[in-house]
DRENDO-1510 file (C-alpha; in Angstrom, 1 decimal, always signed):
<recs>
REC; n; res; u; v; w
REC; 1; UNK; -105.5; +122.4; -31.4 .
REC; 2; UNK; -101.5; +122.3; -29.8 .
REC; 3; UNK; -103.3; +120.7; -26.6 .
REC; 4; UNK; -106.6; +119.8; -24.3 .
REC; 5; UNK; -106.7; +123.1; -22.4 .
REC; 6; UNK; -106.6; +125.4; -25.6 .
REC; 7; UNK; -109.3; +123.2; -27.3 .
REC; 8; UNK; -111.4; +123.9; -24.2 .
REC; 9; UNK; -111.0; +127.6; -24.7 .
REC; 10; UNK; -111.8; +127.2; -28.0 .
REC; 11; UNK; -115.4; +125.4; -27.6 .
REC; 12; UNK; -116.2; +127.9; -24.6 .
REC; 13; UNK; -115.3; +131.0; -26.9 .
REC; 14; UNK; -117.7; +129.5; -29.9 .
REC; 15; UNK; -120.2; +128.4; -26.9 .
REC; 16; UNK; -120.2; +132.5; -25.6 .
REC; 17; UNK; -119.9; +134.2; -28.7 .
REC; 18; UNK; -121.1; +132.1; -31.7 .
REC; 19; UNK; -123.4; +128.7; -31.3 .
REC; 20; UNK; -123.3; +125.6; -29.2 .
REC; 21; UNK; -120.7; +123.7; -31.5 .
REC; 22; UNK; -118.0; +120.9; -31.3 .
REC; 23; UNK; -114.6; +120.9; -32.0 .
REC; 24; UNK; -114.5; +118.2; -34.4 .
REC; 25; UNK; -116.9; +119.4; -36.6 .
REC; 26; UNK; -115.5; +122.6; -37.3 .
REC; 27; UNK; -112.1; +120.4; -38.4 .
REC; 28; UNK; -114.2; +117.7; -40.2 .
REC; 29; UNK; -116.1; +121.2; -41.9 .
REC; 30; UNK; -112.6; +122.6; -42.5 .
REC; 31; UNK; -111.9; +119.6; -44.6 .
REC; 32; UNK; -114.5; +120.0; -46.7 .
REC; 33; UNK; -117.1; +117.5; -44.4 .
REC; 34; UNK; -116.4; +114.5; -46.0 .
REC; 35; UNK; -117.6; +111.8; -43.7 .
REC; 36; UNK; -121.1; +110.6; -43.2 .
REC; 37; UNK; -123.5; +112.2; -40.9 .
REC; 38; UNK; -124.5; +109.4; -39.5 .
REC; 39; UNK; -121.2; +108.7; -38.7 .
REC; 40; UNK; -120.4; +112.1; -37.5 .
REC; 41; UNK; -123.9; +111.2; -35.2 .
REC; 42; UNK; -122.0; +107.7; -33.6 .
REC; 43; UNK; -119.0; +109.8; -32.8 .
REC; 44; UNK; -121.0; +112.2; -30.6 .
REC; 45; UNK; -120.3; +115.4; -32.4 .
REC; 46; UNK; -124.3; +115.8; -32.4 .
REC; 47; UNK; -127.3; +114.4; -31.6 .
REC; 48; UNK; -129.0; +114.2; -35.3 .
REC; 49; UNK; -128.6; +115.1; -38.8 .
REC; 50; UNK; -130.7; +118.6; -38.4 .
REC; 51; UNK; -128.1; +119.7; -36.1 .
REC; 52; UNK; -125.6; +118.8; -37.9 .
REC; 53; UNK; -127.1; +120.5; -40.8 .
REC; 54; UNK; -128.0; +123.4; -39.3 .
REC; 55; UNK; -124.5; +123.7; -37.9 .
REC; 56; UNK; -122.8; +123.4; -41.3 .
REC; 57; UNK; -125.2; +126.4; -42.6 .
REC; 58; UNK; -124.2; +128.8; -39.7 .
REC; 59; UNK; -120.5; +128.1; -40.5 .
REC; 60; UNK; -120.7; +128.4; -44.4 .
REC; 61; UNK; -122.9; +131.5; -43.3 .
REC; 62; UNK; -119.8; +132.9; -41.5 .
REC; 63; UNK; -117.3; +132.5; -44.4 .
REC; 64; UNK; -119.8; +134.4; -46.8 .
REC; 65; UNK; -120.1; +137.1; -44.8 .
REC; 66; UNK; -116.6; +137.2; -44.9 .
REC; 67; UNK; -115.9; +136.5; -48.6 .
REC; 68; UNK; -118.7; +139.6; -49.3 .
REC; 69; UNK; -116.1; +141.9; -47.3 .
REC; 70; UNK; -113.2; +141.0; -48.7 .
REC; 71; UNK; -114.9; +141.2; -52.4 .
REC; 72; UNK; -115.9; +144.7; -51.5 .
REC; 73; UNK; -112.4; +145.4; -51.7 .
REC; 74; UNK; -112.5; +144.8; -54.9 .
REC; 75; UNK; -111.8; +140.9; -56.5 .
REC; 76; UNK; -110.1; +140.6; -59.5 .
REC; 77; UNK; -107.6; +138.5; -61.0 .
REC; 78; UNK; -105.1; +138.6; -64.1 .
REC; 79; UNK; -102.6; +140.8; -65.0 .
REC; 80; UNK; -99.7; +141.6; -67.7 .
REC; 81; UNK; -99.7; +137.6; -69.5 .
REC; 82; UNK; -101.7; +136.2; -66.8 .
REC; 83; UNK; -104.0; +133.6; -67.8 .
REC; 84; UNK; -107.6; +133.7; -66.9 .
REC; 85; UNK; -110.2; +131.1; -68.7 .
REC; 86; UNK; -114.0; +132.4; -68.7 .
REC; 87; UNK; -117.2; +129.9; -69.5 .
REC; 88; UNK; -120.7; +129.7; -68.5 .
REC; 89; UNK; -122.5; +126.7; -67.0 .
REC; 90; UNK; -126.3; +125.6; -66.0 .
REC; 91; UNK; -126.2; +124.3; -61.9 .
REC; 92; UNK; -130.4; +124.3; -61.8 .
REC; 93; UNK; -130.3; +120.7; -63.2 .
REC; 94; UNK; -130.6; +117.2; -61.0 .
REC; 95; UNK; -128.3; +114.7; -62.3 .
REC; 96; UNK; -129.5; +111.0; -62.8 .
REC; 97; UNK; -127.8; +107.9; -61.0 .
REC; 98; UNK; -125.6; +110.6; -60.1 .
REC; 99; UNK; -123.7; +111.4; -63.4 .
REC; 100; UNK; -126.4; +112.0; -65.9 .
REC; 101; UNK; -128.7; +115.4; -65.8 .
REC; 102; UNK; -132.6; +115.7; -66.6 .
REC; 103; UNK; -134.6; +118.7; -66.6 .
REC; 104; UNK; -134.3; +122.0; -64.7 .
REC; 105; UNK; -135.3; +122.1; -60.6 .
REC; 106; UNK; -136.2; +125.5; -61.5 .
REC; 107; UNK; -138.7; +127.1; -63.7 .
REC; 108; UNK; -136.0; +129.6; -64.9 .
REC; 109; UNK; -133.1; +128.6; -66.6 .
REC; 110; UNK; -130.0; +130.7; -64.7 .
REC; 111; UNK; -126.5; +129.8; -65.7 .
REC; 112; UNK; -123.6; +130.6; -63.4 .
REC; 113; UNK; -120.5; +132.5; -65.5 .
REC; 114; UNK; -117.1; +131.9; -64.4 .
REC; 115; UNK; -113.7; +133.4; -64.1 .
REC; 116; UNK; -110.9; +131.4; -63.2 .
REC; 117; UNK; -107.4; +132.8; -62.8 .
REC; 118; UNK; -104.7; +129.9; -63.3 .
REC; 119; UNK; -101.3; +130.4; -62.1 .
REC; 120; UNK; -99.3; +127.1; -61.3 .
REC; 121; UNK; -101.2; +125.0; -59.5 .
REC; 122; UNK; -103.0; +128.0; -57.8 .
REC; 123; UNK; -106.7; +128.8; -58.7 .
REC; 124; UNK; -109.1; +131.6; -58.0 .
REC; 125; UNK; -112.5; +131.7; -59.3 .
REC; 126; UNK; -115.1; +134.3; -59.6 .
REC; 127; UNK; -118.5; +132.7; -59.7 .
REC; 128; UNK; -121.5; +135.1; -61.0 .
REC; 129; UNK; -125.6; +134.0; -61.6 .
REC; 130; UNK; -126.5; +135.3; -65.1 .
REC; 131; UNK; -129.9; +135.5; -66.4 .
REC; 132; UNK; -128.6; +136.3; -69.9 .
REC; 133; UNK; -125.5; +135.3; -71.7 .
REC; 134; UNK; -125.3; +138.0; -73.8 .
REC; 135; UNK; -122.4; +140.4; -74.1 .
REC; 136; UNK; -124.1; +143.2; -72.4 .
REC; 137; UNK; -124.2; +140.6; -68.9 .
REC; 138; UNK; -121.1; +139.4; -69.4 .
REC; 139; UNK; -118.4; +141.6; -70.6 .
REC; 140; UNK; -119.4; +144.1; -67.5 .
REC; 141; UNK; -118.8; +140.9; -65.1 .
REC; 142; UNK; -115.3; +140.8; -67.0 .
REC; 143; UNK; -114.0; +144.4; -66.8 .
REC; 144; UNK; -114.8; +144.2; -62.8 .
REC; 145; UNK; -113.1; +141.3; -62.3 .
REC; 146; UNK; -110.3; +140.9; -64.8 .
REC; 147; UNK; -107.5; +143.4; -65.3 .
REC; 148; UNK; -106.6; +144.9; -68.8 .
REC; 149; UNK; -103.5; +143.2; -70.8 .
REC; 150; UNK; -104.8; +139.5; -69.4 .
REC; 151; UNK; -104.9; +136.5; -71.3 .
REC; 152; UNK; -108.3; +135.4; -72.0 .
REC; 153; UNK; -109.0; +131.7; -72.9 .
REC; 154; UNK; -112.7; +131.0; -73.8 .
REC; 155; UNK; -114.8; +129.0; -76.6 .
REC; 156; UNK; -116.1; +130.8; -79.1 .
REC; 157; UNK; -119.1; +132.2; -77.7 .
REC; 158; UNK; -120.2; +135.1; -79.4 .
REC; 159; UNK; -120.8; +137.4; -76.5 .
REC; 160; UNK; -116.6; +137.0; -76.3 .
REC; 161; UNK; -116.3; +138.7; -79.7 .
REC; 162; UNK; -114.8; +142.2; -78.3 .
REC; 163; UNK; -112.7; +141.1; -75.9 .
REC; 164; UNK; -109.6; +142.1; -77.9 .
REC; 165; UNK; -111.0; +145.3; -78.6 .
REC; 166; UNK; -111.5; +146.2; -75.0 .
REC; 167; UNK; -108.0; +145.7; -73.6 .
REC; 168; UNK; -107.3; +142.1; -73.3 .
REC; 169; UNK; -105.4; +139.3; -75.1 .
REC; 170; UNK; -108.2; +137.1; -76.4 .
REC; 171; UNK; -107.7; +133.5; -77.5 .
REC; 172; UNK; -110.5; +131.2; -78.3 .
REC; 173; UNK; -111.3; +127.2; -78.5 .
REC; 174; UNK; -113.6; +125.9; -81.4 .
REC; 175; UNK; -115.0; +122.9; -79.3 .
REC; 176; UNK; -116.9; +121.9; -82.2 .
REC; 177; UNK; -113.7; +120.6; -83.6 .
REC; 178; UNK; -111.7; +119.9; -80.7 .
REC; 179; UNK; -111.6; +120.5; -77.2 .
REC; 180; UNK; -107.2; +122.0; -77.4 .
REC; 181; UNK; -106.0; +123.8; -80.3 .
REC; 182; UNK; -103.8; +122.0; -82.2 .
REC; 183; UNK; -101.9; +125.0; -83.1 .
REC; 184; UNK; -101.8; +127.4; -80.5 .
REC; 185; UNK; -102.4; +125.2; -77.8 .
REC; 186; UNK; -104.3; +126.7; -75.8 .
REC; 187; UNK; -107.6; +124.7; -74.1 .
REC; 188; UNK; -110.6; +125.6; -71.4 .
REC; 189; UNK; -109.5; +122.2; -69.5 .
REC; 190; UNK; -108.8; +124.0; -66.3 .
REC; 191; UNK; -112.1; +125.7; -65.8 .
REC; 192; UNK; -114.1; +122.8; -67.0 .
REC; 193; UNK; -112.3; +120.6; -64.7 .
REC; 194; UNK; -113.6; +123.2; -61.9 .
REC; 195; UNK; -117.1; +123.2; -63.2 .
REC; 196; UNK; -116.8; +119.3; -62.2 .
REC; 197; UNK; -115.4; +120.2; -58.8 .
REC; 198; UNK; -117.9; +122.8; -57.8 .
REC; 199; UNK; -121.4; +121.4; -59.5 .
REC; 200; UNK; -119.8; +118.0; -56.8 .
REC; 201; UNK; -120.0; +120.2; -54.1 .
REC; 202; UNK; -123.3; +121.8; -54.6 .
REC; 203; UNK; -125.1; +119.0; -55.6 .
REC; 204; UNK; -123.5; +116.9; -52.7 .
REC; 205; UNK; -124.9; +119.6; -50.2 .
REC; 206; UNK; -128.1; +120.2; -52.0 .
REC; 207; UNK; -127.1; +123.5; -52.4 .
REC; 208; UNK; -129.1; +123.9; -56.4 .
REC; 209; UNK; -132.7; +123.9; -55.4 .
REC; 210; UNK; -133.3; +127.5; -55.3 .
REC; 211; UNK; -131.4; +130.7; -56.3 .
REC; 212; UNK; -130.5; +132.0; -53.1 .
REC; 213; UNK; -129.3; +128.7; -52.1 .
REC; 214; UNK; -126.9; +128.6; -55.3 .
REC; 215; UNK; -125.4; +132.0; -54.4 .
REC; 216; UNK; -124.4; +131.1; -51.0 .
REC; 217; UNK; -122.5; +127.6; -52.1 .
REC; 218; UNK; -121.0; +129.9; -55.0 .
REC; 219; UNK; -120.0; +132.4; -52.3 .
REC; 220; UNK; -118.5; +129.8; -50.3 .
REC; 221; UNK; -116.3; +128.0; -53.3 .
REC; 222; UNK; -114.8; +131.4; -53.6 .
REC; 223; UNK; -114.3; +132.0; -50.0 .
REC; 224; UNK; -112.3; +128.3; -50.5 .
REC; 225; UNK; -110.0; +129.2; -53.0 .
REC; 226; UNK; -109.7; +133.1; -52.4 .
REC; 227; UNK; -109.4; +133.0; -48.2 .
REC; 228; UNK; -109.2; +129.4; -46.9 .
REC; 229; UNK; -106.9; +127.8; -48.8 .
REC; 230; UNK; -104.1; +130.7; -49.0 .
REC; 231; UNK; -104.7; +131.1; -45.0 .
REC; 232; UNK; -101.5; +130.4; -44.2 .
REC; 233; UNK; -102.7; +127.5; -41.4 .
REC; 234; UNK; -104.8; +126.6; -44.3 .
REC; 235; UNK; -108.7; +126.5; -44.1 .
REC; 236; UNK; -109.0; +125.5; -40.6 .
REC; 237; UNK; -107.3; +128.5; -39.8 .
REC; 238; UNK; -109.2; +131.3; -41.7 .
REC; 239; UNK; -112.2; +129.6; -40.3 .
REC; 240; UNK; -111.1; +129.9; -37.0 .
REC; 241; UNK; -109.9; +133.8; -37.6 .
REC; 242; UNK; -113.5; +134.3; -39.4 .
REC; 243; UNK; -115.5; +133.2; -36.2 .
REC; 244; UNK; -113.2; +135.6; -33.9 .
REC; 245; UNK; -113.0; +138.9; -35.8 .
REC; 246; UNK; -117.1; +138.6; -36.1 .
</recs>
């Protein structure tokens, strides 16, 4: 905020139209809420951990509403010669000692199908929960979100076998041999790194406990990359905009 008067005006606006909130919480939320909750309580941002969680949940809800509105206008990636990575990964398990994985937290084996556009340092993900990883499930999602003539890089999962027949330039990497094709240089490292980042965020906020929670977390991740980081004033600027336009 530029000055204390502007800060007070913002806090008055939030308290009247949004909910009782501390501007420091808005700011730290926009930075990824990295600070420990106990430290934020000591700083006087909130009186309890439950209050902090409630405030963060409502902020994510506002962001997700904005992302849903945006996606209805068309959430598409790729284009002629643009590179898009696709892959599937499981989020419905818990880690052991913060690094390993054991068992499933849900009875159903639900996968997340990911589409990731890579343009220089820019990344734009499309993340969808799927019950099956077959062609009938994944191909319609690809057609909906990836523009024709895009260059799609994937592993050799059989559901992707017809991509070159439906308007895409398709390259594969055989992960049983190596993770980077020694001839073409094609790889899936961008989306593999992205999975690690997304899973860390979901696990940190305990967003994989049920299907609804995971959907909300994935939508918020999309908001961060499609809207938050693209705003001229960054994530905080986009967050304030989404609050005001409600």
